[in-house]
LOVEXMI-675966 format. One line per field, with one value per atom (N, C-alpha, C, O, CB): residue number from 1; chain; atom name; x, y, z. Coordinates in pm, 1 decimal, m for minus. Glycine has a CB too. Layout:
// residues N
resi = (NUM;...)
chain = (A;...)
name = (CA;...)
xx = (X;...)
yy = (Y;...)
zz = (Z;...)
// end
This chain:
// residues 76
resi = (1;1;1;1;1;2;2;2;2;2;3;3;3;3;3;4;4;4;4;4;5;5;5;5;5;6;6;6;6;6;7;7;7;7;7;8;8;8;8;8;9;9;9;9;9;10;10;10;10;10;11;11;11;11;11;12;12;12;12;12;13;13;13;13;13;14;14;14;14;14;15;15;15;15;15;16;16;16;16;16;17;17;17;17;17;18;18;18;18;18;19;19;19;19;19;20;20;20;20;20;21;21;21;21;21;22;22;22;22;22;23;23;23;23;23;24;24;24;24;24;25;25;25;25;25;26;26;26;26;26;27;27;27;27;27;28;28;28;28;28;29;29;29;29;29;30;30;30;30;30;31;31;31;31;31;32;32;32;32;32;33;33;33;33;33;34;34;34;34;34;35;35;35;35;35;36;36;36;36;36;37;37;37;37;37;38;38;38;38;38;39;39;39;39;39;40;40;40;40;40;41;41;41;41;41;42;42;42;42;42;43;43;43;43;43;44;44;44;44;44;45;45;45;45;45;46;46;46;46;46;47;47;47;47;47;48;48;48;48;48;49;49;49;49;49;50;50;50;50;50;51;51;51;51;51;52;52;52;52;52;53;53;53;53;53;54;54;54;54;54;55;55;55;55;55;56;56;56;56;56;57;57;57;57;57;58;58;58;58;58;59;59;59;59;59;60;60;60;60;60;61;61;61;61;61;62;62;62;62;62;63;63;63;63;63;64;64;64;64;64;65;65;65;65;65;66;66;66;66;66;67;67;67;67;67;68;68;68;68;68;69;69;69;69;69;70;70;70;70;70;71;71;71;71;71;72;72;72;72;72;73;73;73;73;73;74;74;74;74;74;75;75;75;75;75;76;76;76;76;76)
chain = (A;A;A;A;A;A;A;A;A;A;A;A;A;A;A;A;A;A;A;A;A;A;A;A;A;A;A;A;A;A;A;A;A;A;A;A;A;A;A;A;A;A;A;A;A;A;A;A;A;A;A;A;A;A;A;A;A;A;A;A;A;A;A;A;A;A;A;A;A;A;A;A;A;A;A;A;A;A;A;A;A;A;A;A;A;A;A;A;A;A;A;A;A;A;A;A;A;A;A;A;A;A;A;A;A;A;A;A;A;A;A;A;A;A;A;A;A;A;A;A;A;A;A;A;A;A;A;A;A;A;A;A;A;A;A;A;A;A;A;A;A;A;A;A;A;A;A;A;A;A;A;A;A;A;A;A;A;A;A;A;A;A;A;A;A;A;A;A;A;A;A;A;A;A;A;A;A;A;A;A;A;A;A;A;A;A;A;A;A;A;A;A;A;A;A;A;A;A;A;A;A;A;A;A;A;A;A;A;A;A;A;A;A;A;A;A;A;A;A;A;A;A;A;A;A;A;A;A;A;A;A;A;A;A;A;A;A;A;A;A;A;A;A;A;A;A;A;A;A;A;A;A;A;A;A;A;A;A;A;A;A;A;A;A;A;A;A;A;A;A;A;A;A;A;A;A;A;A;A;A;A;A;A;A;A;A;A;A;A;A;A;A;A;A;A;A;A;A;A;A;A;A;A;A;A;A;A;A;A;A;A;A;A;A;A;A;A;A;A;A;A;A;A;A;A;A;A;A;A;A;A;A;A;A;A;A;A;A;A;A;A;A;A;A;A;A;A;A;A;A;A;A;A;A;A;A;A;A;A;A;A;A;A;A;A;A;A;A;A;A;A;A;A;A;A;A;A;A;A;A)
name = (N;CA;C;O;CB;N;CA;C;O;CB;N;CA;C;O;CB;N;CA;C;O;CB;N;CA;C;O;CB;N;CA;C;O;CB;N;CA;C;O;CB;N;CA;C;O;CB;N;CA;C;O;CB;N;CA;C;O;CB;N;CA;C;O;CB;N;CA;C;O;CB;N;CA;C;O;CB;N;CA;C;O;CB;N;CA;C;O;CB;N;CA;C;O;CB;N;CA;C;O;CB;N;CA;C;O;CB;N;CA;C;O;CB;N;CA;C;O;CB;N;CA;C;O;CB;N;CA;C;O;CB;N;CA;C;O;CB;N;CA;C;O;CB;N;CA;C;O;CB;N;CA;C;O;CB;N;CA;C;O;CB;N;CA;C;O;CB;N;CA;C;O;CB;N;CA;C;O;CB;N;CA;C;O;CB;N;CA;C;O;CB;N;CA;C;O;CB;N;CA;C;O;CB;N;CA;C;O;CB;N;CA;C;O;CB;N;CA;C;O;CB;N;CA;C;O;CB;N;CA;C;O;CB;N;CA;C;O;CB;N;CA;C;O;CB;N;CA;C;O;CB;N;CA;C;O;CB;N;CA;C;O;CB;N;CA;C;O;CB;N;CA;C;O;CB;N;CA;C;O;CB;N;CA;C;O;CB;N;CA;C;O;CB;N;CA;C;O;CB;N;CA;C;O;CB;N;CA;C;O;CB;N;CA;C;O;CB;N;CA;C;O;CB;N;CA;C;O;CB;N;CA;C;O;CB;N;CA;C;O;CB;N;CA;C;O;CB;N;CA;C;O;CB;N;CA;C;O;CB;N;CA;C;O;CB;N;CA;C;O;CB;N;CA;C;O;CB;N;CA;C;O;CB;N;CA;C;O;CB;N;CA;C;O;CB;N;CA;C;O;CB;N;CA;C;O;CB;N;CA;C;O;CB;N;CA;C;O;CB;N;CA;C;O;CB;N;CA;C;O;CB;N;CA;C;O;CB;N;CA;C;O;CB;N;CA;C;O;CB;N;CA;C;O;CB)
xx = (82.2;m6.3;92.4;188.7;m101.2;68.1;126.6;54.1;m68.1;120.1;121.2;61.1;112.1;230.8;99.0;43.2;66.6;19.6;m82.6;m10.0;69.6;40.3;m15.9;62.2;164.4;m134.1;m177.9;m253.4;m311.6;m278.5;m237.9;m317.8;m454.0;m484.2;m231.3;m524.8;m646.4;m616.6;m528.7;m723.1;m668.3;m648.2;m543.2;m507.7;m630.7;m483.9;m357.5;m433.2;m535.4;m214.8;m378.6;m430.9;m318.8;m198.6;m486.3;m373.8;m302.3;m354.5;m467.5;m297.1;m275.3;m327.3;m302.9;m192.5;m254.7;m401.8;m389.9;m398.6;m498.6;m500.1;m306.7;m317.4;m307.6;m242.8;m447.9;m362.3;m380.1;m487.6;m494.0;m381.4;m586.2;m719.3;m809.9;m931.1;m810.8;m756.8;m814.9;m738.5;m619.2;m822.5;m807.6;m755.2;m815.3;m934.2;m754.3;m758.6;m825.7;m773.5;m656.1;m821.3;m863.0;m823.5;m881.9;m997.3;m871.5;m802.6;m852.8;m935.3;m886.4;m739.4;m1058.9;m1143.2;m1152.3;m1143.3;m1276.3;m1172.5;m1169.6;m1119.9;m1115.6;m1304.5;m1079.5;m1042.9;m1103.6;m1067.6;m885.7;m1195.3;m1267.5;m1239.6;m1262.8;m1438.2;m1192.2;m1164.8;m1010.9;m929.3;m1268.2;m984.3;m857.2;m855.9;m959.7;m800.0;m730.1;m705.0;m825.3;m885.8;m731.7;m825.8;m925.4;m1062.8;m1118.1;m950.0;m1125.4;m1242.9;m1247.6;m1355.2;m1291.7;m1152.4;m1135.8;m1214.0;m1221.0;m979.1;m1275.8;m1347.4;m1272.7;m1228.5;m1506.2;m1255.2;m1180.8;m1285.5;m1341.6;m1048.0;m1303.3;m1378.5;m1296.0;m1219.5;m1453.5;m1305.7;m1229.2;m1325.8;m1447.7;m1165.7;m1253.9;m1310.6;m1260.5;m1137.6;m1298.1;m1316.8;m1278.4;m1299.0;m1413.7;m1364.6;m1208.1;m1227.9;m1195.0;m1078.1;m1144.0;m1286.3;m1268.9;m1360.1;m1473.7;m1304.7;m1309.6;m1422.5;m1535.5;m1531.3;m1384.4;m1653.5;m1786.5;m1790.5;m1869.5;m1890.6;m1699.1;m1708.2;m1628.2;m1631.4;m1647.7;m1565.1;m1482.5;m1566.1;m1603.8;m1354.0;m1617.1;m1688.4;m1624.3;m1505.2;m1716.8;m1670.7;m1610.3;m1714.1;m1826.7;m1583.3;m1673.8;m1757.8;m1703.0;m1580.8;m1784.7;m1766.0;m1718.5;m1704.6;m1789.5;m1831.4;m1596.4;m1560.7;m1682.4;m1707.7;m1443.0;m1759.0;m1874.9;m1981.6;m2041.9;m1950.2;m2001.9;m2083.8;m2023.2;m2086.1;m2112.1;m1894.5;m1835.5;m1851.3;m1892.5;m1682.4;m1816.9;m1822.0;m1968.0;m1992.3;m1772.8;m2052.4;m2202.7;m2226.3;m2280.2;m2314.0;m2196.1;m2224.6;m2167.9;m2234.1;m2168.9;m2054.4;m1956.1;m2029.8;m2058.6;m1778.4;m2055.8;m2132.2;m2239.2;m2242.9;m2175.4;m2341.9;m2448.5;m2422.2;m2493.2;m2496.7;m2316.2;m2291.7;m2252.6;m2289.0;m2184.0;m2180.6;m2129.7;m2251.4;m2257.3;m2029.3;m2358.1;m2468.8;m2542.0;m2585.4;m2561.2;m2562.8;m2630.6;m2582.2;m2665.0;m2627.2;m2443.6;m2383.1;m2387.0;m2362.2;m2268.3;m2422.3;m2443.1;m2562.4;m2666.2;m2453.9;m2556.2;m2674.3;m2764.8;m2728.1;m2648.2;m2901.9;m3018.1;m3001.2;m2942.7;m3164.3;m3051.6;m3044.2;m3145.6;m3258.9;m3057.0;m3110.8;m3188.1;m3310.1;m3307.6;m3114.3;m3411.9;m3547.0;m3554.1;m3526.0;m3665.7;m3588.6;m3615.4;m3481.3;m3378.6;m3693.1;m3489.4;m3363.6;m3343.9;m3435.0;m3386.3;m3221.8;m3180.7;m3236.8;m3238.0;m3036.7;m3281.1;m3343.0;m3489.3;m3541.3;m3274.8;m3565.8;m3691.5;m3760.8;m3703.3;m3712.4;m3867.9;m3946.4;m4083.3;m4156.2;m3960.4;m4123.7;m4245.1;m4361.9;m4476.7;m4247.5)
yy = (m107.2;7.6;125.2;129.8;3.8;207.8;348.7;428.7;435.8;407.4;499.0;592.8;739.0;750.2;554.3;832.8;955.8;1074.9;1051.5;958.6;1170.9;1284.8;1410.0;1469.0;1320.4;1445.4;1550.7;1652.4;1618.0;1490.6;1775.0;1889.1;1926.7;1871.2;2009.6;2007.3;2045.2;2107.6;2193.9;2143.3;2081.9;2126.5;2062.9;2105.4;2249.3;1946.4;1895.6;1771.1;1729.6;1862.9;1710.8;1596.7;1484.2;1509.3;1654.5;1362.9;1255.0;1228.0;1268.2;1138.2;1151.1;1123.1;966.1;919.8;1213.4;889.8;752.5;724.2;758.8;678.2;669.6;638.1;760.0;849.6;567.2;782.7;900.0;989.0;1105.5;867.6;909.4;995.3;983.4;1000.8;954.0;955.6;957.0;1055.2;1036.7;822.6;1161.9;1253.3;1256.4;1288.1;1374.6;1228.8;1266.5;1387.6;1399.5;1147.0;1463.2;1599.7;1596.3;1556.2;1735.0;1640.2;1654.6;1774.4;1876.0;1668.1;1770.6;1897.6;1967.6;2089.5;1870.6;1872.5;1913.3;1818.0;1699.9;1944.1;1853.4;1769.0;1829.4;1938.6;1753.9;1750.7;1809.2;1703.0;1582.9;1828.6;1755.6;1679.1;1630.2;1671.3;1554.3;1538.1;1495.4;1358.6;1302.2;1557.3;1281.4;1145.7;1059.9;1089.9;1143.4;949.0;842.8;892.8;837.6;731.7;996.7;1054.1;1152.7;1209.1;1098.8;1182.5;1282.6;1236.3;1117.1;1300.3;1340.8;1301.1;1382.0;1491.7;1324.4;1328.2;1368.5;1360.2;1255.4;1274.3;1473.6;1486.1;1481.8;1575.3;1609.3;1393.3;1387.2;1421.3;1404.2;1233.0;1470.5;1486.2;1402.3;1396.6;1611.5;1340.7;1232.2;1272.5;1289.5;1103.1;1285.4;1311.5;1191.7;1154.4;1428.4;1134.6;1009.0;996.3;1043.7;896.7;935.9;917.5;862.8;786.0;836.2;885.3;832.6;676.7;617.8;881.9;612.4;473.4;410.7;288.2;432.9;478.8;428.7;438.1;550.2;508.3;309.8;302.3;367.9;342.3;170.7;429.1;491.9;462.0;511.6;663.6;383.6;327.5;336.7;323.1;190.9;356.8;353.6;198.8;128.1;424.6;146.8;12.5;m55.5;m166.5;3.7;m7.6;m93.7;m117.7;m224.8;m11.7;m13.6;m55.7;m157.1;m256.8;59.6;m132.3;m214.2;m368.4;m459.7;m166.9;m382.9;m533.2;m572.5;m686.1;m535.4;m503.9;m551.8;m583.6;m692.4;m440.0;m508.2;m534.9;m675.5;m763.8;m425.1;m685.5;m800.5;m922.9;m1021.4;m774.2;m922.1;m1024.8;m1066.5;m1184.3;m985.2;m982.4;m990.4;m1065.6;m1158.1;m857.5;m1017.5;m1088.7;m1223.4;m1307.9;m1022.6;m1256.4;m1381.3;m1464.9;m1577.3;m1373.6;m1417.3;m1504.4;m1539.0;m1653.6;m1441.6;m1442.0;m1457.6;m1558.2;m1618.1;m1346.9;m1601.8;m1687.3;m1831.7;m1922.9;m1644.9;m1851.4;m1980.1;m2049.4;m1985.3;m1966.0;m2177.5;m2255.7;m2247.4;m2234.0;m2397.7;m2255.2;m2262.8;m2383.6;m2479.0;m2264.8;m2391.1;m2508.7;m2616.3;m2579.2;m2482.0;m2750.8;m2852.6;m2877.6;m2876.0;m2961.3;m2899.6;m2929.1;m3063.8;m3142.0;m2895.9;m3114.5;m3261.5;m3315.1;m3247.2;m3346.1;m3442.6;m3541.0;m3603.5;m3623.6;m3663.1;m3631.9;m3705.1;m3846.4;m3919.3;m3708.7;m3881.5;m3998.5;m4013.5;m4124.9;m4094.0;m3894.5;m3885.0;m3838.6;m3754.6;m3801.4;m3882.3;m3822.5;m3761.5;m3811.8;m3912.0;m3659.8;m3583.6;m3644.4;m3612.6;m3402.3)
zz = (m8.8;2.2;0.3;76.9;136.2;m78.5;m96.2;m10.0;m22.9;m239.7;88.9;179.7;139.2;108.3;332.3;137.7;77.3;179.6;244.2;m62.2;195.3;267.8;181.4;106.7;339.9;190.0;105.1;213.2;316.1;m21.9;165.9;220.9;151.2;45.6;216.8;201.1;138.9;m1.4;m0.7;230.2;m108.0;m225.2;m299.9;m409.8;m216.6;m235.2;m299.9;m357.8;m303.2;m191.2;m473.5;m555.0;m582.9;m591.9;m694.8;m594.7;m663.0;m781.6;m809.0;m593.7;m875.4;m1003.2;m1013.5;m984.6;m1121.9;m1052.9;m1070.2;m1225.8;m1288.8;m987.0;m1277.8;m1427.3;m1497.9;m1443.8;m1468.2;m1614.7;m1694.0;m1682.0;m1721.1;m1809.9;m1613.3;m1607.4;m1478.9;m1490.9;m1728.1;m1361.8;m1244.0;m1156.0;m1131.9;m1190.7;m1106.7;m1007.9;m889.1;m890.3;m1049.0;m773.2;m644.2;m551.9;m516.9;m561.9;m522.5;m443.4;m317.3;m302.1;m512.4;m212.8;m75.0;m88.2;m137.6;38.6;m47.2;m40.5;85.0;99.8;m76.9;182.3;339.2;434.2;399.7;390.4;555.0;657.3;794.4;838.2;658.4;855.0;971.9;1095.6;1082.7;936.3;1205.3;1324.7;1320.7;1238.2;1333.9;1420.4;1443.5;1460.0;1494.8;1548.8;1435.6;1496.0;1400.3;1297.4;1689.7;1482.7;1423.6;1383.0;1287.9;1525.9;1449.5;1420.0;1323.3;1303.7;1521.4;1261.1;1147.3;1019.8;990.0;1110.5;941.6;819.9;732.2;766.4;814.5;610.4;497.4;376.1;344.2;477.8;317.6;198.3;69.6;45.8;204.3;m2.9;m144.0;m262.3;m260.9;m172.0;m361.0;m488.3;m590.6;m594.0;m528.4;m668.4;m764.2;m917.1;m958.4;m732.0;m987.1;m1129.9;m1216.0;m1225.9;m1173.4;m1273.9;m1338.0;m1474.4;m1475.7;m1232.6;m1578.3;m1695.5;m1659.8;m1563.8;m1805.2;m1721.1;m1684.6;m1677.1;m1603.4;m1787.4;m1759.2;m1783.1;m1659.4;m1647.1;m1931.6;m1577.9;m1444.4;m1344.7;m1310.3;m1402.7;m1270.6;m1162.6;m1038.6;m1021.4;m1143.9;m971.2;m836.2;m727.2;m729.9;m845.8;m636.8;m536.0;m398.0;m391.9;m566.9;m285.2;m138.4;m134.8;m189.1;m14.4;m70.0;m42.8;11.5;m35.3;52.6;100.2;163.8;47.6;39.6;300.1;m41.3;m163.7;m250.1;m285.4;m249.7;m287.1;m381.0;m325.3;m396.8;m404.0;m201.6;m129.1;m140.8;m181.6;45.1;m114.3;m116.3;m255.7;m275.9;m63.2;m361.8;m493.2;m526.3;m580.8;m581.9;m492.5;m535.6;m458.9;m526.9;m482.2;m346.3;m273.0;m339.5;m375.1;m150.0;m367.8;m442.9;m580.1;m619.4;m459.2;m646.3;m781.9;m761.5;m843.3;m866.7;m659.5;m625.2;m594.6;m644.4;m508.8;m510.6;m475.8;m598.1;m609.2;m375.1;m702.9;m830.5;m904.1;m972.6;m907.4;m909.8;m978.4;m937.2;m1016.1;m986.7;m798.3;m735.6;m786.3;m803.0;m591.4;m812.9;m856.6;m754.8;m638.1;m889.6;m793.7;m687.7;m610.1;m661.4;m752.0;m477.5;m414.3;m461.1;m491.9;m278.9;m468.6;m510.5;m433.6;m310.5;m514.7;m497.2;m431.6;m399.1;m489.9;m516.6;m279.2;m245.4;m221.4;m218.7;m362.6;m203.9;m184.6;m317.9;m398.2;m67.0;m335.5;m448.3;m454.6;m355.4;m451.1;m567.7;m597.8;m565.9;m572.0;m537.9;m528.3;m506.3;m635.2;m704.4;m394.1;m668.4;m769.9;m749.1;m663.7;m858.7;m818.1;m737.9;m809.4;m778.3;m748.6)
// end
């Protein structure tokens, strides 16, 4: 993991077309909130991690075969 220090209005660039800018910082320590501005092409998905994880989990569930009904060897 690359760790960078940035101040308000400073940015980092990822690849050639994603820029992340620190908009504001409120509070101190573990309770601080950082507002970020992200400039990226429309086709680039930008999601909070918890949303990304939820979407990924739902996609994985959708790929699972449905549970079998009844017991093997039984006919209806």
